[in-house]
C-alpha positions as CSV (number, residue, x, y, z in Angstrom):
1,M,-133.7,28.7,-202.7
2,P,-130.0,29.0,-202.6
3,I,-128.5,31.6,-204.7
4,I,-125.0,30.9,-204.0
5,Y,-122.9,28.0,-203.0
6,R,-119.4,26.8,-202.5
7,L,-117.2,24.2,-203.6
8,D,-113.6,24.7,-201.7
9,A,-111.6,22.0,-203.2
10,P,-109.9,21.9,-206.6
11,A,-110.8,19.9,-209.3
12,R,-108.8,17.0,-208.9
13,D,-109.9,16.4,-205.1
14,V,-113.5,17.1,-206.2
15,A,-113.6,14.2,-208.8
16,R,-112.2,12.0,-206.6
17,A,-114.8,12.2,-203.8
18,M,-117.6,11.7,-206.7
19,G,-115.6,8.8,-208.5
20,A,-115.4,10.8,-211.7
21,E,-112.6,11.6,-214.3
22,A,-111.6,15.4,-214.2
23,G,-110.0,15.4,-217.5
24,E,-108.8,19.2,-217.9
25,D,-111.2,20.9,-215.7
26,P,-109.4,23.9,-214.6
27,W,-111.7,24.5,-211.1
28,R,-109.3,25.8,-208.3
29,G,-112.2,26.0,-205.5
30,G,-114.1,28.8,-204.5
31,P,-117.7,30.3,-204.8
32,V,-120.6,29.7,-207.4
33,S,-123.4,32.2,-208.5
34,G,-126.2,32.1,-210.6
35,G,-125.2,32.7,-214.3
36,G,-121.3,31.3,-213.0
37,F,-119.8,28.0,-214.1
38,A,-118.8,25.4,-211.9
39,P,-118.0,21.5,-212.3
40,V,-120.6,19.0,-213.0
41,V,-120.6,14.9,-213.1
42,T,-122.6,13.2,-215.4
43,M,-122.9,9.7,-216.5
44,G,-120.5,10.6,-219.7
45,R,-123.1,10.1,-222.1
46,E,-123.5,13.9,-223.3
47,F,-121.9,13.5,-226.7
48,V,-122.8,9.8,-227.3
49,A,-126.0,9.0,-229.4
50,G,-128.1,6.1,-229.8
51,P,-128.8,3.1,-227.2
52,R,-127.1,3.2,-224.2
53,P,-124.1,0.7,-224.3
54,E,-123.7,-2.3,-222.2
55,Q,-120.5,-1.4,-220.9
56,R,-120.8,1.7,-218.2
57,Q,-119.1,4.9,-219.3
58,P,-117.1,6.6,-216.4
59,R,-118.7,9.3,-214.7
60,R,-117.1,12.9,-216.4
61,M,-116.7,16.2,-214.7
62,V,-117.1,19.1,-217.0
63,P,-117.9,22.8,-216.4
64,R,-121.5,23.8,-217.2
65,L,-123.4,27.2,-216.1
66,W,-125.6,27.3,-213.6
67,G,-128.7,28.5,-214.4
68,V,-130.8,27.1,-217.8
69,P,-132.1,29.3,-220.2
70,P,-135.8,29.5,-220.0
71,P,-138.2,29.2,-222.7
72,P,-138.9,32.4,-224.8
73,A,-141.0,35.1,-223.2
74,A,-143.3,37.1,-224.6
75,F,-142.2,39.3,-227.4
76,G,-138.7,37.4,-227.5
77,E,-137.6,38.6,-224.5
78,R,-135.6,36.4,-222.4
79,R,-135.6,36.1,-218.7
80,H,-132.6,34.9,-216.1
81,G,-131.7,31.5,-216.4
82,I,-133.5,29.1,-214.1
83,L,-131.3,27.7,-211.1
84,T,-133.6,25.1,-210.1
85,V,-136.4,22.5,-210.3
86,R,-139.3,22.9,-207.7
87,N,-142.0,21.3,-210.1
88,L,-141.2,17.5,-211.0
89,E,-144.0,17.5,-213.2
90,S,-143.4,20.3,-215.2
91,P,-143.3,19.8,-218.9
92,F,-140.0,21.9,-219.0
93,W,-138.3,19.3,-216.7
94,I,-139.7,16.1,-217.1
95,G,-138.0,14.7,-219.8
96,N,-134.9,15.2,-218.5
97,L,-135.5,13.9,-215.2
98,R,-137.5,10.7,-216.6
99,N,-134.1,10.1,-218.9
100,S,-131.4,9.4,-216.3
101,E,-128.5,10.8,-218.9
102,F,-129.9,13.9,-218.2
103,R,-129.3,13.7,-214.6
104,C,-126.4,15.1,-212.9
105,L,-124.7,15.8,-209.7
106,V,-123.2,19.1,-208.6
107,P,-120.4,19.0,-206.1
108,A,-120.5,21.4,-203.3
109,T,-119.2,22.0,-199.5
110,A,-121.8,24.6,-198.6
111,F,-124.5,26.2,-199.7
112,M,-125.9,29.8,-198.8
113,E,-129.7,30.6,-197.7
114,W,-130.2,34.3,-196.1
115,G,-131.2,33.9,-192.2
116,K,-134.1,35.5,-190.6
117,V,-133.6,39.4,-189.9
118,D,-131.5,40.1,-186.4
119,P,-133.6,42.2,-184.2
120,R,-130.8,43.6,-182.7
121,D,-129.6,45.7,-186.1
122,G,-132.3,44.6,-188.5
123,Q,-129.6,42.8,-190.7
124,R,-130.2,39.2,-192.4
125,R,-127.1,37.3,-192.2
126,Q,-125.4,34.6,-194.8
127,N,-126.3,31.0,-193.6
128,W,-123.8,28.8,-194.8
129,F,-125.0,25.1,-194.5
130,G,-123.2,21.9,-195.0
131,A,-123.0,18.2,-194.6
132,A,-121.2,17.3,-191.2
133,D,-120.6,13.6,-192.9
134,Q,-119.5,14.6,-196.2
135,P,-116.8,17.6,-196.5
136,I,-117.8,17.5,-200.4
137,F,-121.2,16.7,-200.9
138,A,-123.7,16.3,-204.2
139,M,-126.4,18.0,-204.8
140,A,-129.3,16.6,-207.1
141,A,-129.1,18.5,-210.3
142,V,-130.4,18.0,-214.7
143,W,-128.2,19.4,-217.3
144,K,-129.7,20.9,-220.7
145,D,-127.8,22.0,-223.9
146,S,-130.4,24.2,-225.5
147,E,-128.6,27.0,-225.9
148,V,-125.3,26.6,-223.5
149,P,-124.4,24.0,-221.4
150,S,-126.2,24.6,-218.3
151,F,-127.9,22.8,-215.2
152,A,-130.4,23.3,-212.5
153,L,-130.5,21.9,-209.0
154,L,-133.3,20.0,-207.4
155,T,-134.8,21.6,-204.5
156,C,-137.3,20.4,-201.9
157,E,-139.2,20.6,-198.4
158,A,-136.6,22.1,-196.3
159,N,-135.5,20.0,-193.2
160,A,-135.7,21.0,-189.4
161,A,-132.3,23.0,-189.7
162,L,-133.5,25.1,-192.5
163,R,-136.9,25.6,-191.2
164,A,-135.6,27.4,-187.8
165,E,-133.9,30.1,-190.1
166,G,-136.9,30.6,-191.9
167,R,-136.6,28.6,-195.1
168,D,-139.2,26.4,-196.9
169,A,-137.1,24.8,-199.5
170,M,-133.6,23.4,-199.9
171,P,-131.1,22.0,-202.5
172,V,-131.7,17.9,-202.5
173,I,-128.4,16.5,-201.2
174,L,-127.7,12.9,-202.1
175,P,-126.2,10.5,-199.8
176,P,-123.1,8.8,-201.4
177,E,-124.8,5.2,-201.8
178,A,-127.4,7.3,-203.6
179,H,-125.3,8.7,-206.3
180,D,-125.5,5.9,-208.8
181,L,-129.2,5.7,-208.7
182,W,-129.5,9.3,-209.5
183,L,-127.4,9.3,-212.5
184,R,-128.5,5.7,-213.8
185,G,-131.5,4.7,-212.1
186,D,-135.3,4.8,-213.4
187,W,-137.1,7.9,-212.4
188,K,-139.6,6.0,-210.2
189,R,-136.8,5.2,-207.9
190,A,-134.7,8.0,-208.6
191,A,-137.7,10.6,-207.8
192,A,-137.5,8.9,-204.0
193,L,-134.4,10.8,-203.5
194,V,-135.9,14.0,-203.7
195,V,-136.2,14.3,-200.0
196,P,-134.8,16.6,-197.3
197,Y,-131.4,15.8,-196.1
198,S,-131.2,14.7,-192.3
199,S,-131.0,17.9,-190.3
200,S,-128.8,16.2,-187.7
201,L,-126.2,15.8,-190.3
202,T,-126.7,19.4,-191.3
203,T,-124.1,21.9,-190.2
204,L,-124.5,25.8,-190.4
205,R,-121.7,28.5,-189.9
206,V,-123.5,32.2,-189.8
207,A,-121.2,34.8,-191.8
208,G,-119.9,37.5,-189.5
209,V,-120.8,35.9,-186.5
């Protein structure tokens, strides 16, 4: 599960890559960790009630918090925000997944996963994975507005590149031609996009090496 990712591009360039309107998004580029705000691309219907209009709304890029507040825990305590969606059948997520208006794209240039322990020094190093064919790629996500404007990333089985580093899951990276389907398609077709990204197109940079 990624706990940090990077989006090393300013809002204007990110919006252009995602086919979205940047508006006044202040993003200048940098790392994103759980509990931090980052640009998220939606189909532009967050504040529109009623039936979906026949005319398509332009994609919007807005800041959202990475980490969806969970349901109230026992004795009224709160846990940390939920960063990822692992169970697609969970009652907590299924309504958002089935309703395309709650699906979104999270732009990134790389995501971090801890590597295996290096036998030479007993340390685990940061492995930064990217997409060779997409300098700025989109990770599949859903958004909620229960308490704050937040989002969570979808994960799937790891591809061969991540399994080689000891990981069993990875974020869902969408090819550009699948962006519209994720944002607007019915759930049966959109769910088919929740698959590992091609390992041959996955790049790896090991921090400190």
